[in-house]
N, C-alpha and C positions, 0 to 999 in steps of 0.2 A: 504494500500500500504506500502510495506516495504522500508526502507531507502536504502537497498542494491540493490533493483530491477534494478535501472538504471545502476549499475555497473556490472551486471551479463550478460554482452554482450562482444563481442570481443573487446579487448583493455580496458575494464572497470576496470580490476584489476590495471593496470598501472595508470589510472585516479584516482583511489582511493588512491594508494600510493602517488601520487602527492598532492592530497587533504590533506592527513595526514601530509605530509612533510611541507606543507605551512600553517598549522594551528599553531597558537602560542601555546607554550608548556602548558600553563594553560588550554587551551580549548582542547588540544590534548587528554588528559586523558579522558575527557567526551566523546569525539568522539570515542575513543577506547571502552569505556563502552557501548555505543550505538551499535557499530558494534558487540561486544562480545555477547550482549543480543540476537542479531539476528543470528549471526553465529560465534561461538567461534573459529572455524577453521580458518576463514578468519582473525579474530583479531590476532591470533597467527602468521599466515603467514605474515601479515602486519608488526608486530613487528620485524620479522626477516629480512624483505626486505626494510624497510625505511632507508633513509640516515639521519644521524644526524651529527652535528658539531663534537661531540666527536668521532663518528665512523670514520669520514673522517680524523680527525687529528691523528688517530691511524695508518693511512696508512704510508708506508715507504716514505722517503724523495723524491725519484725519482717520485713516484706517485703524491705526493703533488706538486712537481715542474711542472707537466703537467697542473695543475689547474691555477696557478697564472697569466699566460698571458691573461686568460679570465676574471679575476676578477679585478675590479677597485681598484687602490691603496688605496683610503680612506676606502674601505671595508676591505681590508687586515689588515689595521691598526686597524680598529674597532674590527675585530675578534681577533687580537693579544692582544688588550687592555683588553678584557674581558676573556681571556684565562688564565688558571693557568700557573705558571712558566714553568713547563715541556712542556706544549703545545706551549708556546711562543718560547722556544728554538727550538722546532720541526719546527714551522713556519719559523723562522729565518734561520735554517739550510737547508731548502728546497728552499730558494730563491737563484737565481744565483747571482754571485758576483756583477755584474753591477747594478742589480735591488736592491740588498741589500742596497747599498749606498743611493739610492733614497728612499727606504723604511725607513731607519733610520732617514733620514732628515724629512720625513713626520711624523714618529712616535714621533719625538721630538717636532714637531710644532702643530700637531692636538690635540685639547683639548680632555679630557676624554669624551666619549659619554655617553648618558643617557641609562637607561635600555631599554626603548622603542626603541631607535635607535639600540641598540645591538640586540634586538630580530628581528627587521626588517632586519638588516645586515645578521644575521644567516639564516633567511628564504630565503633571496635573494641568499645568497651563496649556500645553499643547492639546490635551484632551478637551479642555473648556473651549478652545478655539475651534477644534474639529466639531464639537457638539453644536456650537453656534452656527457653523456652516450647514450642518445636517438639518438643523431646525429652521434654516432660512433667515436667521438673524444677521448673517454675514454672507456676502456674495463674493466667494473666492475668485470667480471668473473676472470680476471687476477690479479686484485688489491685486491679484497675481495671476494673469491669464494662464500661465504654465500649470497652475493648480486645478484649473477647471477640468472637469471629467464628465464625459457623457457615459454614464454607467451602462446604458444599453450597448454602446460601442465597446465598453470594457467586457461585457458579457460575450460579445462576438469575438473579441480578442481572446477571452478565456477559452471559448470553444475552438478557436483556431490553434491556440497553444496546445490544448489537449489533443487535438487531431495530429499535430506535428509530433507530439510525444509518441503517439501510437505508430506513426509512420516510420520514425527513426529507429 
């Protein structure tokens, strides 16, 4: 039985995207290796379609501003703490003025988080963003066109990949 078999059904590609997004970074590379051994096309497509903290923080400030009302303040502080200076500025610049004051107060009082807490915060944040997209609160196609996905096309791709696996 192949690892991808259960994902080769309607909605399976999105489930696989979510699995990859919620896998801690050290294990994610191993997961990509397993997927690539079974289906290199899927592995490449997954790499193009997954959300990452870096990818999200490259969005424009208006797009980032849509996210913060859904994200708990301590998580925003945790993301900010572990981000490089240029990304910290981007986070701060995307907060509305009233919330920025609350954010600064929290950033000044919350202790530096551990690497494990940072990883957990990033995974939870990416999950929140993906859920917002699934619920229609966020239009990924408008924010980052490369993330748009026609899932009916993905299902055809899944069938094509499955067929190619049988032929090979």
